[in-house]
Phi, psi and omega in degrees: 000136182283146173290156175251138175244124175265128174255113177237084186232138179287333182274099186295325180294314177300313181301316181296315182293320177294320179300314179301315180295319179294319179297327179294337177290336178072008186254001182207158171269142182235127177241127172271124183229152176284322184229124180293145180248101182291347176281343177278137179291159176108186185274145175243123177255117190230157166260174184301323182294319178286328176301320181292346178279342183282143177291148179249151352286154177291139175284323184217079181295343179292347178280348188261131167246119181266127171260115189222160170289155176280072185225110184305324181293326179288336183271341185299320180289330175295315179298316181300328180276356178095004180289126182243351183254103182234132174238133179284146183295345178266353178290157178301147179301329178300328176295319178295320179298316179296321177296320177295316177301316180294320178296321178297319178297318180296319179296315178300316180296321179293327180288323186283000000 
């Protein structure tokens, strides 16, 4: 069974491009959502606004890949929540794909 990746990003162009790249890997299902669902298994790719919608404390912060501006004040709440996977919105999409792949491995390892 393929893992599911939820994309909850305000930038529709970025989300669409990332979705296409992830689908090309053929190794996961990708859902674009307005609001992330932490009860659903798998990785959640979020921007700072969607991150703030999640209840705290996070049960599994290793599931989150944050796409953020290079702004220290925007990142502090992510660090406080335990998020360790951050990709800047100006980084190449391939960097985000690698971060998602790494998060998928962390999720699988935690499950096993």
